[in-house]
N, C-alpha and C positions, 0 to 999 in steps of 0.2 A: 387500500385493498384491505378487505374484510379477512379476519382470521378465525376460521372455525377450527375445532378441536380436529385433528388429524391422527387418525390409527391410535390414538387413547394416549397421545403424547401431555405433557403437562397443559392442564387447563390454564394456570397465570401465563399472559402474553409477555413479561418480562421473562420469565423463566423459559419460554419457546424460542428466543431470540437467541442466535449464533452470528456472529458479527465477526467475519475474519478476512484474510489477504491468501494469496497465495504466491510465494517467494521463491525464485530460482534464476540460475543463470541462464542466458538466453539458450533457446534450443534444447533444453533440459525436460520440455516436453509439458509446459505450462497451459499452452493454449488449447493444446490434446486433452488434459486433466479440466481444466476449464468445461470444456464442452461436455467432456462426460458427466462432469457434475450434474450440469443444467438438462441432461437428459435424464438422469436418474429423477432430477426433481420435475419432469415434466414440463421446465420451461421452454425447451424445443424439443421438435418432435421427432427428427432425423439426424445421425450423428454426420456430421460434416458443416453443419450448419454457421456454426461460429467462425470457419475460416471460407465459407461461401457467404459471407454476408456485405458483402460488398454492393451487391443491388439493392440491400434494404436500409434506407437510411436510419430509422430509428435503432435498427438493431446494432450497427457496426461501431465500434471504436476505432478504428481506422479510417475515420471522415476525412482528415486532415491531408491534403494534395502528397504532402511530403511521406506520410504514413503510408499511403497506397505506394510510392514511386518504390518505396526502399523495403515496403514490406515489413514495418517493423509498428510497434503501438506505442505508441508517444505518452497519450493521455491516458485516465484511468478511467475504467469501466465500472459501473455499479450495477449487480444484478442480482435480483430477488426472487428466489424460490422456496417452495416447502416441500418436506420429505422427513418421512415418520414422525410426525407430530410437531415437529421445529419449522421455525422462519427463519431461513438462511440469508442471508445479506453477505455476496460477495463481494468483496472490493480486490477488483482486478488492479495490477500493478507492473508499470512497463518494465520490462526484462532488458533492454538493450544498454550496451555499455554508456551510453552518455544520456542515459535518463537524467530527468530534472529534480529539483528536491520535491516536485509534487507527489513523487514515490515515497519519500522520507512521509510529509506529510499523511499521506494515507494511512501509513503504520500508525500514526496516533489515535486513528479513528476506530481502528481494530480491537476486540478482545482474542482474539488467537491469530495461529498463522500456520499453515501446511506450506512446509518445505520441502520442493520437489528434486531429487537428484539424479543424476543421469548415473546408471548403474555402471557405466565405462570409465566416466570420467571422477566422478566422486566431487566434493567441495570443490566449487570452484569460485574464482575471486567474487564475483556480482553477489554470488549467495551470502558469501561469509559478508560483505558489506550491509546486505539487507539485514542478516542475524545480528549482525552487533547494533544496528535500529530497534531489533525487536528486542535485545537485549536491555537496553537502556529503559525500556519501560517494563521490562519480565513478562511479556507475553510468552503464554503457553505455544509449542511449536509444537507439531505432528508432521514425521517426517514418511515422505513416500519416495522410496527406491524406485524408480520409473525404467522402462524398458528393459527390463529382466528377459524377454524374447530374442533379443540380440547379446551378442558376448559381452559378457560383462566382468568386473572383479570379483574378488573374493568378497563375499557376504563379512566375515570377519574383519577383514580388512577397510570395507567400507565401514562397519560400525566402530572400529578403532580412528581411521581418521577423522569421523564426527567427533569423538569424545576426546582427542588431543587439538584438534584444529580449533575446533568451537567452544571446550571446555563444557559440552553437555554431556549429563548421562544417558545412554540409549537403552531402551528395553524393548528391544523385537517382539511384536506378537505374532508374526508368523514368520517363515523360514522358505526360503524359493527351493523347489524340489528341481535341481538341475537350472542350466543356464544355457542361453542362446537356442542353438536348434534342437537342444534336448528338455528345453524349461516344460515341464509337465505340470505346474500348479505349485501350489505352496499347503505347506501344513502349520496349522494355527496351533500354538502351545498349550492355551487354556484349554480350548474345548475338544483338542484330540480330534482336529477334523481335516479332513483336505477338501481342497477345493481343486478341482481339475481346469486347465485351460481348454482343453479339448472341447469339453460342453459348459461348462463353468455350473457344473453340479459338485453337492458337498456329500461328503462320506464321512460316516465315525469311523475310527480306528483306535485301536488299545494304545498307540504309542507310534513314537519314529520309528521304530521296528517292525511295526507291522508289515507283515509279507506282501499286504495289497499296497503299503505306500512303495515299496522296492518294486513292485511289479509295473510301475508307471517309469521306471529310467532303464535306458539300457543296461545287461547285466553287469556289464563292467564298472558302471557307476555307482549302482544300488548299494553296496557294503560301505565304500566310502560315505556316500551322502549320510547314511544312517549313523555311523560315528558323527559326522560332524554335527548333525542335527539333534543326535542325543546329548552330545557337548556342548552346544548352544542352549539346550533347554537347561542343564544342570548347572551352569557357568555364568551366563548371561544375567542380569540383572531384573527382578519380575517387575512389571508396571505398577508403578506409586502415582495415584490421582493427585494426592497432597504435592508431591516432588513436582507432577507435569506442571498442575496449576500454580505453581512458586514459578514456573522457568527454568527449572534445575535437571529435568527429565525428559527426553522425548520417546516418545512410542514410536518405531519404525515398521511400518508397511511395506512389501515388496511385491510388485505388480506390474503392471503396462497398460498405459492408459490408453496407446493406439487399439489394442486388442481387446479393449474395457476391461480389464481384468483386474482386482483388487480395487474397485472404486467402491464398489456396496460396502466392503467393511472399512475403506477410508472414511466414507461420509455416515457409516453406523458409529465411529469412532468419534466424529463430531458431533454429532447429536447426544453421544453418552458422556464423552469426556469434556468436551470443548467448554468453557464457563460460559454461562450466560450473563448477561451485560454487567460489567464491574462498574466500582466507583471511580467516578473520575474526579482528579485532584485540581480544582479550584484555586484563587489568590487567598480567598479567605478560609476556605474551609474544604472539604472532599464532597462530593455529591453524590449521593447514592441514588443507584439505579430505580429503586422502589418508593423514591420521594412523590408525593403526590403531584406537584408541580411541575410544567415543564420547563427545562431548560437544555440547551444544545450548543454546539460550536461549529463553526465553519470551516471545512478542511480545504476546500478546492472550488476553485470558479471554474466554469466550464461556458465560454462565450460560442453562439452559432453551432450547437449542435444540428441545429437544424439550417440549413444555408438558405431557405426559403423564408425564414424569419430570424431576423437577427437577435436569436435570444442569450439570456444570460442567466444562466444557471447556477444558483450557489448549493454545493450540498452540504449539507448540516447532519452532523449525528445527534441524535436524540441522546440525551444523557440520563433523564429522568421524567417521570410523570409520562403526560398522555397529550399528543396534539394532536389538534381537530381542526377540521378544515374550516378557512373563515375566522380563526382566533386571533386577537391581536396578544402580541410578543412587543417585549422589550429591547432595543438594539443596544447592549449597555453601554458600548462606545459611544454614543451621541444623546443618550437617554431617551432617544425617541421612540415611539411605537410604531410597530410595523405591522402591516394586516398579513396573514397566510392565507390567502383567498384561493390559492391553487398549487398546494404542494403536491408534488408527484414522485411517485416508484417507479423504478425501473426495471424493470423484467429483461430478457433475452430479446423477445420479439416487440417490445412497445413500450409505452411508459403510460402511467396511466395515473388519474389525480387521488391524490389518499386522502381520503377522509378522516383517516386515523390512524396515528403512528406512536409506538413504543419506544422506551429506551432502548438502544443497539439498533431500531432502524435507522435507515441511511433514506432521507428525502431530498429533494432539488425543489429549490424556491425559486421562482423566477424573479427576476429583479431589473432594474433598468442602474447598475451601479450602486445600489443602497448598499449592500452588501459586500465585506471584504472576507478575505483568507483570517483565519483567527478571530472572527467576529464571536460573540457569545449574546446568545438570546435565550430570555427569563421570562417568568411572566409576573418580573416586577424587582426581584433581588438585583442590587448592584455585587453581582461576582463575576470574573473572568477565569474562562477555562485555562490552564498552563498546558505548556507541551504542544502548542501547536509552532514549531520553529522555522526560522529563515537562517540561510547558512550562508556564511559570505562566500561569495561567487570567485571561482576562481580562474575566470577569463573577463577582461572588461574591455569594452571598446565604444569607440564614439560612433554615431550613427550622421551620415550624411545625405540630404537628398537632393536631384538636379535641381529640382522648380523649390529657389527660395519665398515662393508665394505661399507653399503649402506648410510653413515653418510651423505653425500654428497648430495644423492637422494633426503633424509628425508629432508633437509635443501632447498633444488630446491623445493619439494612439497609444504612445509610448504609457501614459498614465492608465489606462485602461488594461491594459496587457501586464502591465507592472501591477493594478489590484488583483487581475486574473490568476497572478504567479507565473505567468509564460518568462518572464525577464525581473530584474531590481532595476530600479532607476534609480539616479543619482544627480541630484543638481548641485552642479560646485557653486560655490561661496562667491569665486571669483568673477562669474556670470558668463563664464564659459561655456561651450555647448553640452546638453545632456550626456552624461555617461550610462551605458548598462552593463549589468553585469550577468553573468549566467553561470550554472554550477557546471554543467557538461556543455560539450562544443554543439553538439545536436541541437542545443536550444537557440544558437544563433541563425541555424538554418529553419529552423521553425519561425522565428521571429521576423526575418526578410520574407520567408513567405505568406503570412500572415499579414503584414504591412501591405503588401502587392495585391493579396486576394479580396480582402476583408475592406481594405481603407485607400485602395488606388495609388499606393504610395512605392515607387520606385526607389528604395534605398541601398545604401552600401554601407561597409564599414570601414571606419578608418582607426589605425590604432592610438594609443593614448600611450603618456609615458609611466601610466600606473599600470603596477601588475598585480598589486594586493590590497587590500581594503579592511578594515575593522570598525567597528561602532565603538565609538568613544563613551565614557560616563566617568564621573568623580563624585567623590561625597562631598568637594566643596566646590558649587556652584562658577565660584570666581577663578579657580586653579583651571576648570574645565574652559571657561571664556579666554583665560592667560594661553592655553594652550591653543584655542581655535584662532588668534590673533595671530600670534606667532607662526601658524604653520597654516595661513588664510588659502593660499593658493594648493592644497592639499587637503582642504577639508569640503565636504558636501552634505548633501541633507538628503534624506532616503525620503520614499514616499510618504511617510507620516512625520517626516520634519525630525526625525532622529538624526545627530550629529554623527559622520564618517568620515574617517581618515584615511586618505589613502597614499600607497608608498610605492616607489618604483621597483623595490625588490624586496625578500624575505629578509635581506641581510639589515636593508634600510630600515624596515620596520624594528628588528630586534634593536637598532639603534636608539630610535626613537622612544622604544619602550623603556631602555635603560636611561634614558635623558630623562624623561618624566615617569618616577615610580608613584606618582599620585593618581594618574591615570591610568584606568581599567581599557584594555585593548579586548574587545572581543569578537571570535568569528561566530556567535553564532547569536541571536536575537528574537527571544521568545515574544510573541506578540501581541502578551497582555502589556507589553510597555508601550504599546502606539500611544501615539497622541490623539484627542478627539477631533 
């Protein structure tokens, strides 16, 4: 994708990038908001295309059978579009309760996030969990309070809940005029302008007390609203760019994605306030986005996006420099060079070969199992990017198949799906059957579905005596070997050969932690620890 200067935006290609994700609880309106953002960016032509994309293979993120059946998004989509002089890379994240760690990894590849909140429900469990992941990386968050055209909670209550629940300061940029059936638009504090929902037109007023604003509401509501808006303007925090960039304050916008209202203000704010690509921490140093040499890390693997071609796409966040089609890059894990012959950009309607990409861009690299999640690519430097984590699974199961002659095929399939991040694969030291682990129960259904449709394997689950597992390490290798020998029947190796200890219960795990104080039991593994 070539990136001409648009509408007088910054000429520096890195300064033009805005890479962000949308986080929300299910049903808060994320899909609708995504659609409207793409509509503003010209990436789709008609509202409704995101939801009606089942007939277009390249466009849809719900290509997997299980997604179509349940009407949910299981995989992460990447969409690139231009607006207002900026190049936006929107990484969509699954919002379903049983989403996988794929969602967490996606948030390692963004520089900002839009948090969508249902105006009637406020902060919900999934939103809170995703927010905590953002907080770990100090990701700046813009808040969009959605569905103002329906019955909703008091705006002060919503802001208070955000501040108390998330320990995040709020700075409302606009204020809703009415709610539900009487929702008439928004009043913007800084510019003293009103945007009417009836015609999406803007008018300048003298302030919230202006009679032109009051005229938009039923007479019995106007006075109370003006008092409320004037109180909000005087008492609430003003927007502070530095506090926002540091992840301490969120600007808040009120609107209705379904009515296409408030979207322009939101995307304008992302262009004006959201940071351009930030420096990325590696094991030896911080890599700045404006460095001349290309670096990047793989945060997602997706196989069979096109069922007609068993393709395998590694999604890489470019961290610095300029990626050009055909260049060679060093895969740090193996030390070998790979050719980037057909890097791809993803649009709402299609995918296209990327002749060049810059820091902040997300490109798809077709490969046949060469790349893994967490891999670092460079122009020669031996560095490994941090922060692409693997989480200890919450559910452990053995896999069985009726046809024992297909055992080798099952092992190969599980290895490929583990490399892709669908499941984690553990090989017990005692030679017993492989164990798979997942973060959310939905991933168990995804695994069975994909084994059947992609590999022709009818598989089923068997329970195992283990319910929790931890990666183990120690400063003294002899001590770790002693622990592994003493607990051989509970030891396994993960896909990278790292030692894993399995316990029958959290109580049993705590008992072993107390017995072996020199052993570290970790529930998170950073991918930089992979063996070659």
